[in-house]
Structures are given as C-alpha cells and as structure tokens.
C-alpha positions in Angstrom: -12.3 8.3 -2.2 -12.7 6.0 -4.5 -10.3 2.2 -4.4 -10.3 -1.0 -5.7 -12.2 -3.5 -3.7 -10.8 -7.0 -3.2 -13.5 -8.7 -1.0 -11.3 -12.4 -0.7 -12.8 -15.6 -0.8 -14.5 -15.7 2.6 -16.5 -12.8 1.9 -18.9 -14.9 -0.4 -19.2 -17.6 2.6 -17.9 -17.6 6.2 -17.2 -14.1 6.4 -20.1 -12.4 4.7 -20.7 -10.0 7.8 -17.4 -8.9 7.3 -18.1 -8.0 3.5 -21.3 -6.7 4.4 -20.7 -4.2 7.4 -17.5 -3.2 5.5 -19.5 -2.1 2.0 -22.1 -0.3 4.6 -19.3 1.7 6.7 -18.1 2.4 3.5 -21.2 3.9 1.7 -21.9 5.6 4.8 -18.4 7.6 5.2 -18.7 8.4 0.9 -16.2 5.9 0.1 -16.1 4.5 -2.7 -15.2 1.1 -2.7 -15.4 -0.9 -6.3 -14.9 -4.5 -6.6 -12.7 -5.5 -9.1 -14.2 -7.5 -11.8 -13.3 -11.4 -12.5 -10.9 -11.2 -9.0 -10.1 -14.6 -8.0 -8.6 -16.3 -4.7 -5.6 -14.8 -3.4 -3.9 -18.3 -2.3 -3.9 -17.3 1.4 -2.4 -20.0 4.1 -3.0 -23.6 1.6 -0.7 -21.2 -1.4 2.4 -20.3 0.2 2.4 -23.6 2.4 2.4 -25.7 -1.2 4.4 -23.5 -4.0 5.7 -20.3 -3.3 5.2 -19.2 -6.8 1.6 -19.8 -6.8 1.5 -18.4 -3.7 2.7 -15.0 -5.9 1.4 -15.1 -8.7 -2.4 -15.6 -7.7 -2.4 -12.0 -5.9 0.1 -10.8 -8.6 -3.2 -11.9 -10.8 -5.4 -9.8 -8.5 -2.7 -6.4 -8.3 -2.4 -6.3 -12.1 -6.5 -6.4 -12.5 -5.9 -3.3 -9.4 -3.3 -1.5 -11.4 -5.4 -1.1 -14.7 -8.3 0.5 -12.8 -5.5 3.6 -11.9 -6.7 2.9 -8.3 -5.5 1.3 -4.8 -6.3 -1.5 -3.6 -8.1 -2.0 -0.5 -8.3 -5.7 1.5 -10.4 -6.4 4.8 -9.6 -9.6 5.2 -6.3 -10.1 6.9 -5.0 -13.0 4.9 -5.5 -11.3 2.0 -3.6 -8.2 3.2 -1.0 -9.9 4.1 -0.6 -12.1 0.8 -0.9 -8.8 -1.4 1.6 -7.4 0.5 4.2 -10.1 0.4 3.5 -10.1 -3.7 4.4 -6.5 -3.9 7.2 -7.4 -1.7 8.9 -10.2 -3.4 8.0 -9.1 -7.0 9.8 -5.1 -6.5 12.9 -6.9 -4.5 13.4 -9.9 -6.7 14.0 -9.1 -10.4 14.0 -13.3 -11.1 10.8 -13.5 -9.2 9.3 -10.3 -11.1 9.9 -12.6 -14.7 8.6 -15.6 -13.3 6.0 -14.1 -11.7 4.6 -12.5 -15.4 5.7 -15.9 -17.1 2.9 -17.3 -14.7 0.5 -14.6 -15.6 1.6 -13.4 -19.5 1.7 -10.0 -18.3 4.3 -8.0 -16.3 3.5 -7.0 -13.3 5.6 -4.8 -11.1 4.8 -4.4 -7.5 3.6 -1.0 -7.7 0.1 -1.0 -6.5 -0.5 0.6 -3.0 -2.6 -2.6 -0.6 -4.5 -1.0 2.2 -6.6 -2.2 4.8 -9.7 -1.1 5.2 -9.1 0.2 9.0 -6.1 2.1 7.3 -8.3 3.9 5.1 -10.6 5.2 7.4 -7.6 6.7 10.0 -4.4 7.4 7.4 -7.3 8.6 4.7 -10.3 10.0 5.5 -9.4 10.8 9.0 -9.8 10.6 13.0 -11.7 14.2 12.6 -13.5 13.3 9.9 -14.6 9.9 11.2 -15.7 11.3 14.4 -18.1 13.7 13.3 -19.8 11.4 11.3 -20.9 8.8 14.4 -24.4 9.5 15.2 -23.8 7.3 18.3 -21.5 5.6 20.8 -19.8 2.4 22.7 -20.4 4.3 26.0 -17.5 3.2 27.9 -17.6 -0.4 26.2 -14.7 -2.5 27.4 -13.3 -3.9 24.1 -10.2 -6.4 23.4 -9.0 -5.3 20.0 -7.2 -8.4 18.8 -5.2 -8.0 15.4 -3.7 -12.1 15.3 -1.0 -12.6 13.3 -1.1 -11.8 9.3 -1.8 -7.8 10.1 1.3 -7.0 11.6 3.8 -9.9 10.3 6.2 -9.5 9.1 6.6 -6.2 10.2 9.2 -4.8 7.2 6.6 -6.5 4.8 3.0 -4.9 6.0 4.4 -1.8 8.2 0.7 -2.2 9.4 1.6 -1.0 13.2 3.9 -2.1 15.6 4.0 -5.5 15.1 4.5 -6.4 19.6 1.8 -3.6 20.5 -0.1 -2.2 17.7 -2.5 0.4 18.5 -4.3 1.3 15.1 -7.8 -1.0 15.8 -7.6 1.0 19.8 -7.5 3.8 18.2 -11.2 3.4 16.2 -12.3 2.3 19.6 -11.4 5.2 21.4 -13.0 7.9 18.8 -16.4 5.4 18.9 -16.5 5.9 22.8 -15.2 2.7 23.8 -12.3 1.6 26.2 -9.8 -0.2 24.4 -8.5 -2.6 27.0 -4.8 -3.2 27.5 -3.7 -7.2 27.3 -0.6 -9.2 26.4 -2.5 -11.4 23.6 -3.1 -9.1 21.0 -1.3 -10.5 18.6 -1.1 -14.1 19.7 -1.8 -16.8 17.2 -5.3 -18.3 16.9 -4.7 -21.1 14.7 -6.2 -19.8 11.7 -5.3 -22.6 9.4 -5.7 -25.4 11.4 -9.4 -24.9 11.9 -10.1 -28.1 9.7 -6.1 -29.9 10.2 -5.9 -29.8 13.6 -8.9 -28.3 15.9 -7.1 -29.1 19.1 -4.7 -26.8 18.7 -7.2 -24.2 17.5 -9.3 -24.6 20.6 -5.9 -24.2 23.3 -4.9 -21.4 21.6 -8.2 -19.5 21.4 -9.1 -20.5 24.9 -6.0 -18.5 25.8 -6.6 -15.7 24.0 -10.3 -15.5 25.1 -9.1 -15.9 28.6 -6.8 -13.4 28.7 -9.3 -10.8 27.3 -12.1 -12.2 29.6 -9.3 -12.1 32.3 -8.4 -8.4 31.4 -12.3 -7.0 32.0 -13.2 -7.4 28.2 -17.0 -7.1 27.6 -16.1 -8.2 23.4 -13.3 -8.2 21.5 -13.0 -7.0 17.8 -11.2 -8.3 15.0 -10.0 -7.7 11.3 -10.0 -11.0 10.2 -12.6 -13.7 9.2 -10.5 -16.9 10.5 -9.9 -15.3 13.7 -13.6 -14.3 13.8 -14.6 -17.7 13.0 -12.1 -19.1 15.8 -12.9 -17.1 18.2 -16.4 -17.4 18.2 -17.6 -20.5 16.7 -15.3 -22.7 18.4 -16.5 -21.0 22.2 -18.6 -24.0 22.9 -16.4 -26.4 21.7 -13.7 -24.9 24.8 -16.6 -24.7 27.0 -17.3 -28.6 26.8 -12.9 -29.6 26.3 -11.8 -26.8 29.7 -14.9 -26.6 31.6 -15.7 -23.0 31.1 -18.0 -20.9 30.2 -16.8 -18.2 27.7 -19.4 -16.3 26.1 -17.0 -13.5 24.6 -19.0 -11.8 21.7 -16.2 -11.5 18.9 -17.0 -8.6 16.6 -15.5 -7.3 13.3 -14.5 -3.8 13.8 -17.0 -2.3 10.7 -20.0 -3.7 12.9 -18.9 -1.8 16.2 -18.2 1.3 13.4 -21.6 0.7 11.8 -23.4 1.1 15.0 -22.1 4.0 16.1 -23.0 5.7 12.7 -26.3 4.6 12.8 -26.5 1.3 10.6 -29.2 -0.8 11.9 -27.1 -4.3 13.2 -29.7 -6.5 10.9 -27.5 -4.3 8.2 -24.2 -5.3 9.3 -24.6 -8.9 9.9 -24.7 -9.0 12.9 -26.8 -11.9 13.4 -24.4 -14.2 12.1 -22.5 -14.0 15.2 -22.7 -17.6 17.3 -21.9 -15.7 20.5 -25.0 -13.0 20.7 -23.7 -9.3 20.1 -26.8 -8.3 21.8 -25.7 -6.4 24.7 -23.2 -4.7 22.6 -26.1 -3.6 20.0 -28.3 -2.6 22.9 -25.7 -0.3 24.7 -25.5 1.6 21.4 -29.0 1.7 21.2 -29.2 3.8 24.7 -26.3 5.3 23.9 -27.6 7.9 21.7 
C-alpha cells in the first residue's frame, strides 16, 4: 500500500509525536507513506478566516503535487484533512472557483485526488482483520474517551469521515486493541481550536468541559487525531486546574500512539515523552498485558 503523505506544519513543531507515531505505525503495517516533496502549509484556520481564495489555493497546490504522483493523499492532522477536503469540494462543484484557483497556481487542478485520514486507511483499506493480526500487545481494558473534535466530521457532506454527531471510527480501533471505548457526550465538542493564542480564556473553558466530561464518564485517557486538540487538552490542564480549582491529570494521546504500543513499538519511538500529562500508566498497562 502506497500513499502520498502530507505531514502538515505542526508535524515539524508542536506535533512531532503525531508525525513520528504515524510513520512508525505505517512502517510496522507495511504502509508506505511518501512525503510530498516541497509541500507547503494548507492554510489551516487563519487562511479561511482571511481570504477564501487563499484558503483554497494553498491546499490545492499540495493536492496538485499529489496528483502528479498518481497516488491518493494521506494526512493525519484533522485541520489539514479538512482543508484538503474543502478545497476538493469547492473546486469540483464550482467552475468559477476552479478557474480562479488555476490562475493562482498557474496550472489547473480538477479536485480529483482522494484524500484519506490515516485512520481511514487503517479501517477501510488495510482492514480490521489484518490490523488485529498485527497486534502483539493489548490495551487490556483501558477505558478510552475517543475525541474527534470539529474538523474530522464537519461539514459532514464534505469530509464524509463518519457520523457527524456520533462518529465511531476511532472507537472501533480502540475496541480491536482490547480497550474499552466509553460512551460520552463530548466526543465532537469544540476544544477552542484556533483560539489557542488569541483567546486562551475560551480554550480553557471549552477544554475543561471536555476533560471533565471524559473523567466523569470513567475515562483513563483520551485519544485524539488532531494536533491542535492534543495541545489544548494536554498542555492546558495545568492552567485549567489553577483557574478552576480542579485536579485534572488525564493523559491525552494520539490514536497512533495507542496503535504503536499494541504493535509492540517502544514508547520512545512514538514520541510519548512529549506529552505534558504523563502517559506512563498507559505504557505500563500495555507492557504488562503481553
């Protein structure tokens, strides 16, 4: 299995652990991710708040690169996934926008590259059976709150990732790893996303609500598939505890890190030391459950 891989800007900065764990899991499963040469920022949240054409041309430039490889594009960052999907949708459905994007790029792009989130590759392309056969370890009943956030599932008619109100794709991954995917009502609530620097008060309020609900629902950790969500929910717990008088200590890990542990990949190769809230209880549990 071979795909063009778009790592996104955060993979080289705040989400190195996401990138490292994705590459390690792909390697262990025989999935070849070929990083696009010369890839550029997708624009993320700032671009589509600033200029619609820029917000479409930036991801389209990368999609055009992928088209020239003849491969489908794989991303892990939920924001990048969303922007690539939106660009494809707009270009395919609006001839005027397609023309304007072509003028910006100096070359036509038709919106034809299939964009897949890495978890979609695992479930829909590799398959549950093959994945299960590859596990050497188990989560041994670990109670996991799977957090999807906003950008994977919305708008539903554009991303087509999963049910926008009650997605279950990450839950199914946790289940086949031997974990318990808890039922909880905040799996698609917003963590504050792009307000991380400009309105930290909003981020603290929203992230507190999500973490608190996960804990009340019995979660021992939370799995995520978005670098921005991981930062807000992991790094902000200390500030939330100070402002709310709470004692949150909930590990926030990428779904690829849980997969990596179950594939027998050492935690040191999955970037787990980068977590602010220590994931050691998870690592120890998986080690014991051989």
